[in-house]
N, C-alpha and C positions, 0 to 999 in steps of 0.2 A: 734688053727688056728693062723697062722701068718698074719698080716695085710700087704697087699701089698703096697709099696710106689708108689705115683702117678709118672707117666712118665714125661719126661722133657717138653713135649708139653702141657700136662694136668696142670702141675705146672706153665708153662708160662701163660696159659689161666687164671688160678685162680689169678695170681699175676700181671695181665696186667697193673694195675695202677702203681705199683712199677717198673716193667720192663720198662715201657714207659719213665721213668725218665732218662734213659741212652741214649735215642734217640738224644738229642741235643749234647751230647758228641761224639756220633758216627758221626753225620753230621760234627761237627767240625773237628774231626780226618780225616774224608774222604776228606774234602776240603783242609785242611793244611798239611796233612801228606801223603795222597795217590796220589791225583791229581798232586802234584809237582813232584812226582817221574817220571812222563812222561818226564820231562825236563832233566833227567839224561843222556838221549841220547846224549847231547851236549858234554859230555866228550869224545865221539868218533868222534866228528866233529870239524872242524875249524869254530866255530860259530862267528858271528858278529852281533851285534844289528842293523846294517845298512841293513840287509836282513832277510827274513823270515827264521825261524829255519830249516824247511825241505828242503830248498834250499842250506844250508851249505854243503860243500863237506865233505864226510866221510873219516877219516884218521885212523881208526882203534885204535891201542893202542899206537899211536904216543905221546899223552900227558902223558900216564902212564910211558912210558920209559923216558920222559924228567924229570918228577919229581923224579923218582927213581935214576937218575944220578945228582940230585941237592943237593949240600952239605947243602944248607940252609934248604932243606926239612928234612934231617936227623938230623940237629940241632933242628928243631922244634919237631921232634919225641922224641929226648933225653930230651928236656925241658918238654914236655907233660908227658912223662913217669916218669920223676923226680918229678914233682909237684903232679901228680896224685898218685904216689906210696906213697909219704909222707902223703897225705890226706888220703889215704886208710888204711895205716898201723897204723898211729898215730891219724888220725882224726876219722875214723869209730867207734872206740870204745867209744869215749867221749860222744856222745848222749846216748848210752846205760848206760854208768856209771851214767850220769846226771839223767836219768830217774829212775835208781835204788835207787840213793841217795834221789831223790825227793819223791819217793814212802815211804821212811822210815820216813819222816817228819810227826809228829803226830798233830802239830799245823796247822789246816786247813787254817787260815787266812795268816799265814806266807808262807804256801805252795803255795797258790794261787798268793800271791805277788811275789814270786820268779818266778813262771811259767809265770806270765804276763811280768815281767822285761825281762826274757830270751827270749820271743817271739819278743819283740819289735825291735831289730836290724834287723830281717829279713825283716820288712816292710820298712826299709830305703833303697832307691835305692843306687846302687853302685856308681853312680855319686856323691852322697852326702857322703856316708860312705867312698868311696875311698878318698875323699877330707879330711875328718876327719883323716883317717889313715895316709895320707902324712903329715898332720899337726903334728900328734903325733911323726912321724919318723924323722921330719926335725930337723935342728939345733934349740936348745931351746925348743924341743918338750918334751912331757911327757916321752917318752921312754929314751931319753938321760939323762933327769933330774933324772929318777929313777935309771938308771944304774950307773950314777956318784955318787948318794947318798949311794948306796949300795957298792961302791967301786969296781965295776966290770969293770969300764973303767975310764981312767983319763982325757979324752977329748971328745968333742962332735964328733959324727960319722954321716955322711950323709948316713943313712942306705939304702935308696931307690936309691942312686946313685952307690952303690957298688953292682955288679952283684952277688957276692957270698952269699949275704943275701936274694936275691929275692924270691927263692923257699920257704924259711922259713916265709918271709913276707906274701906270699900268703896263707900258711897253717895257720898261727896265726890269720890273718884277717878274713879268711873263717870260722875258728872255732869260733871266737868271734861272728860272725854275724849269723851263722846258727845252732849252737848247740841246742838252745832252740827249734827252729822250727823242726829240725830233730828228736828231742826226743818225739815229740807229738805221733807218731805212736807206739813208745815203751810204752809210758804212757797209750795209749788206750789198747794196748795188756795186760799190767799189770792189768788194771782195770777189765778185763775180767776173771782173775783168781778167782776160788772159794775160799772165805775166810776160808771155812772150812779146807782147806788144811794147812793153817797157824795155825789155832786152834789146829789141830791134831799134827802138828810138835812141837808146843809149849808145848803140854801135854806130848810129848815123851822126852822133854828136849832139843830140838834144840834151840840154841841161835839165835840172830838176823841175824848174818852173815851166818850161816848154812841155815836158812830159805831163806835168799836172794839167796843163791847159789843153793840149792837143790830144791826150788819151783819156786822162780820168774824167775831165768835165764833159767831154764829147760822148764818153761812154755811158755817163749817168744822165744825159740830157733827157731821155724819155721820162725817167723818174722825176726829174725836176719839173718838166712840163706838166705831168699828171698832178703832182701836188700842188703846183701853182694854180691850175684850173679849179681844183677843189678849194683852194685858199680864197680865190676870187668869188666862187659860189657861196662861200660862207661869210662874206664881208658884212652882211647884215646881222650875223650873229655876233655874240661876244661872250667872253668868259664870265658867266653869271656869278660864279662862286667868288672869283677875284674881285669883281666890282662890288658885290654885296659886302665883302670883308673890308674894303678900302674906303667905301662911301661914308659920308657923315653929312649932317645938315649944313655944314659950311661949304662944302664942295659939290653938292647935289646938282647945282646948275650945269656942271660939266661932267657929272658922274652918271647920271640917269641914262643908261643905254636902252635899247629897244627891249631887250630881255627883261630889264629891271622895270621898265614901263609896263610890260605885259604882266609881270609879277604883281606890281602895285595895283593894277586895275582889276586883275582877276582874283587874286587871293587876299589882298589887303582891303580893297574896296568892295569886293563881292560882285563886280561887273563881269560875270563869266562869258556872257554873249559877246560883249564888247572886246574883251581880251582874246577871244577866240577869233574874232573877225580880224584883229591885227595880226594874229599869228598866221592865219590863213593867207592874208595878203602878203606877208613876209615870205611865206613859202613859195608863192607864185613867183615873186620877184627873184628869189634865190634860184629857182629853176630857170628863169630867164637868163640870169647871170651865168649859170652853168652852161647853158647852150651857147651863149655868146662867147665866153672864154674858151669853150671847146672849139668852136668854129674859127676864132681868131688864132688859136694856137695850131690848128690844123693847117691854116693858110700860111702862117709865117715860119713855122718850124716843122710842119709835116708830122707833128706828134699830137695825138689826141686820145681821149678816153674811148670815144666811139666814132 
């Protein structure tokens, strides 16, 4: 006789103490993520803070037509896609590689020390970390001194004042700050792998690199696929705090991302309806990217979110 698995409601009743722990998260999400969606309608209005929202005149797709014909909008799209693509293609594999290499360290004290040091930059706010990065990139900074000592340049360069370096600055600073923190989920996935698999592979003559590729990487593949899908869905987003700290008038041509464009239009220029329309359109595109990435991953790797 086969034992019947308990149904969802019965399992929920049995585990009500554990399930109730998600209630604060659900309440937070409802208040800060779902209720504000009601105000998306101002993207279809000529909204003014001087009068109630529902008394604002309805203008249809007027603001959508305006931002689609704005050269500055398309420049922000280019910058966002450029920075996000570099981070996705070159930055996404780094936490995976870091977690794999960390897993191979046999000295537990050294391993924990490296883990702790790698996590620390994540807890430094971008207002501080950005200031440190600007100091490193300035005249007489660490980057200039290192490049000149290696013979890669013969004079000091104001990296953050030259637009052509900005995308790479965002990539390197983000990687330096977030690699350790981003690797946590991969480290947790690796910790769940059955040690017996490694022992069996070692008995079969597999070396360390073969065990890493055929056991570790294959075991965490679902985690990699899901995080990659989410990363693709967020490609039109950007680290607003990072860009806000590193931007200046000289590099703005390459620094203004879509988030910064929305901020400038909504809070700086006071065009609330216009910025809401841009945000609404971006959310629709992000949903489309999520569905496309999920479908593609399911077809190619048989791994997906839903």
